N, C-alpha and C positions, 0 to 999 in steps of 0.2 A: 539389527532389524530382522535378521533371518530367524530369530527366536520368537518372533511375533507374527500375527496377521497384520502386515504393515499397510498403512495408508499414506502415500507419499504425495505431497503437494508441490508441484513444480510450475514453471512459467515465469514470465518476465516481471509481472507486477502482481501485488496482492497476496503473495505466498504467506507472509507472516500473519496477516489478518485472517485469511481463510483458515490457516492452521489453528489459529487461536479460537475462532468460532467453532470449528470442527471439534477441537479438544473439549471445549466447554460443553457442547451438546452431547457428545458421546459419553463423556464422564458423568454428566448429570443423569443421562438416560440409562446407562448401563453400569457405571462404577467399574468399568472393565477396560480402561485404556491407559497406556503410557503416552508420553509426548516429548518430542524434542523440536523446539521452535526457535526461530531466529530473533525473537524479541520476548520481552517480559509479558506473560499472561497475567492480567490484573487479578483474576480470581485466585491464582496460586502464588503470586509474587515471585515467579520463577519462570525461566524459559524451558524448564524440563520437569516432567513427572515420570519417574521410573519405578515400576512396581511389577508384581507378578500378575500380568494381565493378558487378555487375548489379543488386544489391538495395540499397535504403536502408530501414532500420527507423527510424521516427520516432514519438516520443511526441507525440500531438496534444492540446493543451489546449483545453477547451471554455469556459474561464472568461470569454472576451470575445466569443464569437460567431463568431470567425474560423474555427472548425472547418468551417463550411459552404463554405469556399474551397478545401478540399483535395480532390483527385481521385486517390486512391491506386489501385494495382493490387489490393491486398488491404487492406480495412479491417477492423479488429477493434473491437468494442464490448464492453468487459468487463462493464459494468453501468450502470444509470441510477439515480441517487439525487440528490434535490434538494440543490443547493449553489450557491455563487456568487450569493447573493441580492443582491449589489451590482450585478449585471448583469441577472439573470433575475428577473422578477416572480413566477413560479411554475414548478412542474415542467413544465407544458405547454410553456412557452417553451423549456426545456432539451430536452425531447423533440423539439420541432420542429427544433432545431439538429442533434441527433444523427440524426434521420431524414434531413435533408439530406445529412449526411456519409455515411450509409449508401447513399443514392441515388446519390451521386457516386463511390462505390467500385465498381470493376469487379467485384470479388468481395467478399462481406461475410460475416464470421464473427461470431456472437453467442453470448452466454451464455444457454443455455436455462433456467438456474436463476433468472434475473432476470425476475420477472413483468412488470415495467414494459416491459422490452425486448421480451419475448415477445409482449406484447399490442399493441405499437405499431410494431414493426419487422419487416419480412420479410427474411430472410437466405438466403444460399446454403448455409451450413454452420452447425452449432450444436455446442456442447460442454456437458457437464454433469459435476458431481461428485456428483449425487444419483440419477441413473438411467442405464440403458444403452439403453433402448428409445427409438426415434424421435428419436435424436440421432446425429450423425456420429461424435463422439468423446466418450469418457467416461473418468473416473478415479474409482474407488470405493475409498475409504480402508479399510484393514484395521488400521492402527495409527498413532497419533500419539505422537510422542516429542518432547522439547525440542530434539533435534538432527536428527531425520529424520522422514520419513513413509513408510509402506509402503502401496502402493495397487495395485489391478489396473487395467490400461489396456485400453480397449475401442475398437474401430472398427466402426461399423455394428452394434452389439449383440454383436459377437464378441470374446471376451477374447483379447488378444494376448500379454500377459505380466504378471508381477508386478514392480513396481519398488520399489527403495529409493531415495528421493529425499532428498538432503542438505539439505533445506529444511523447517522445521517450519511448522505452522499450516494450518488448513483453508482460509483465504482464499488462502494461497500455493499450495495444491493446485490451486485454480481457475485462478490465474494461470499455473501451469506447464502445466496442461492446454490452456489457450489457446495457449501458445507451441508446444507439441508439435503441436497441431492445425494451426496456421499452417504449420509445417514440412512437415507431411504434404500440405497443400493445394498447396504449391509443389513437391511430389514429391521431398522429401528422404527417402532410404532410412531405414526404421524402425530398422534395425540400427545405422546411424550415429548416429541420435538416442539410442538406448539406450546406446550406447558412451560418449556424452559427457554423459549426465545427471549423472554424479558431479562434473562441473566447474561445475555451477550454484552461484551465490552470490547472496545478496540485495544490492541496491545499497546504498550508504552511506546512513545515516540511516533505514533500514528495518529495525527491530529489530536495530540495529547495536551489538554488544557492544564498548564502548570500552575496558573493562578493569575492574580491581578496585582499590579503595582501602580499606585497613583492613577487609577482609572484606565490603565492600559492592560488589556488581556493578552497573555503570552501563551502561544501554542507551539509545542515542539512537534516537528514532523520530519520523517526520515527521507522525504522525497529528494532524489538526487538525479533523476532523469527528467527530460522535458515533459513527457506525458504524465509523469507523477506530479510535477509542479502544476500542470494544467488542471488536473483533477482536484488537487488540493485548493487551488485558487477558486475553482467553481464552488467547492464546498464552503470556503470562507465567505464567499459573496452571499450565501444564504443567510449568514449571521448579520451581515450589513443590511440586507433587504428587510430583515425583521426589525421594525422600528423600535419596539420596546426593549431591544438589546442595547440601545444607546451606543452603537458602534458607528463611527463616521468614516473611518479610513482604514484601508488595508496596507500594512507595512510588511515587507518581506526582508528578513535578514538571511542571506543565502551564502552558505559556504560551499563553493564548487568542490566536486569530488573526482579526483583522478584527471591528470592532464589528457590522457587518451580520450576520455569521455567528453571533456569540454572541447577538445580539438575536433572530434567527429560531429558533435551536435551543437556547435556554438550558435548557429543561426536560430535553431529551435529554442535554445536556452534564452537568447535575447528576446525572441518573440513572446515567450510565455512569461518571463520575469517582468517585462515591461508593462504587463497588464495590471500590476499592483499600483497603488497610489504613490507609494514611496518604496524605494529599493536600496538596501545596504548590501554591498558585496564585500566579503572578506577573502583572505588569501586562500588559494587552492589547497585542499587537503590531498596530499599526493598519494596516500595509501601505498607508499613504497616505490612509486614510479619516479623516474628521472624527469626533470623539467624539460619542457619543450620551449624553444626560443621564441616561438610566435604566439605563445599562450600565457597570459597572466591575468589576474583579476582586474587590474586597471584597464586592460584592453576590453574585458567584458563590460565594465562600467561605462567606458567610452562609447561602446556600441549601443548599449541600452539608452544612453543619453540622446542618441539620434531619434529615438522613438518616445522617450519619456525623460524629461529634464530633471525629474525628481529622483535622482540616483546619486549615491555616494560610495566611494571605496574606502574601507577602513581595514587596517592590517589584520586584526584578530579580535577575539572575544573581549579582551581587556580594553581595546580601543572602543568597541561597541558599547561596553558597560560604562566607560568614562564619558562618552558623548550621548548616552541613551536619552536622557531627559531633555537635551537640547534638540535632538532630531525627531523625537516622538511627542505625541500630544495625548491628552486625556481623550478617551473615546476611540483610541487606535486598537485594532486587532492586529497583533504582531505574530507573523508566522516565522518561526526560527527554524530554517530548513537546511538539511544536509545529512550526510552519512558519516561525518567525521567527529571532531570533538566540539562541534558548535553547541551541543546540548549542555555544555557547562555554563552557558550564559545565564541561565536562571539562578544558579548558585552564586555567580559573581554579582548579579543585581541584588540578591538578597543579602549579600555581605556588605553592601555599600551603606 
C-alpha cells in the first residue's frame, strides 16, 4: 500500500460493499486505481485489481488489531459496533484501534450518523443519510424499492441532484454515500460520478440473489452479526411488501459464526432472527475457536422458539438440502446467512 495513494475502508459493517462501490466509481472515472477487497467485485469477477496506478483501495479489517499499522492517504470509518470479542475485551479497545487508524490517516472521512464514531473520533470530512446540515456530504432517501433507491445528494448542505441508485437498502445508501464522498475528496468530477452510478453492484454474498428453485428465491448474505442480520431482514421485507414479486414468506437459514460472538451477543441474535417467518439454524462455524460448553445451535433454536415457534435446528448444509422442499414453500424468499461454508447450499440444491 505504501507504493500507492491508498484509500483504506475500515469500520464494523459495510466495508466490502463500500470498497466495491468505491473501486467501481474510481476505476470508471479515472482508470487509475488498484483494489484489494474482502469479497468478489462483480464487475471484475475478482476481489483484487493490481496495476500500475495512482490509487489503491483497500478494505482494512479490524478483527486482529493490525488496523493500527496502516497509514493511508484517505481513511474511511463506516461505523463502530462491538464485534470480534475473541480479540477485543470490550468496545473501548475496538475504539482505541480505530482511533489509531484515524490518527494515522492523512485525511479521515467518517459517518456522522454513528454516535460512537462521532463521540470518539475527530475527522476531516463527514457524511450522513439522516441530515444535511453540519456535514460535508449527505444523501437523503426519497423512496426505497427492492431493486433501487431514490435519494437527494447534498454537498455542504446544498442539494446537488436527485439520484436513482441501482442498489436497495438504507445501509447500502450509507455505504454509497461514503463512496461518493471519498471520490469527491480526491477531486473526481461530480458529473463523472453521476454518469457511472448505474454501474454499481453489490459484491458477491451481500444480498446476492443466487437464483430460483421451484418458486423459491435464494439469497446468499454474509451477515453474521446481529445488526447485519437486522439490516438484511429489513431489506428482505421490501421484497415481500412489493406484491408483484409473489413472495409470501421470509425464511432464514443461519449458520452461526464463532462461539465467542454467539456467546457475547446471543440475546441480540435471538431477537433479530426471530423476526423471520421461519428460521433454520445449523451448527456453529467455529473459525478455529474452541467450543464453549454453554453455547450450541440447539440452544439458539430453543431460545428462538420462545419468541417464534417456526424454528428448526439442522446439523449442516447437507441436512438443509435434504429437508429443503419439506420445510420451504413456493413463494418463499430464503436468506442463506453466515460467514462460514453455508454458501455451499446453492450448489447442493442444484445437484439434487
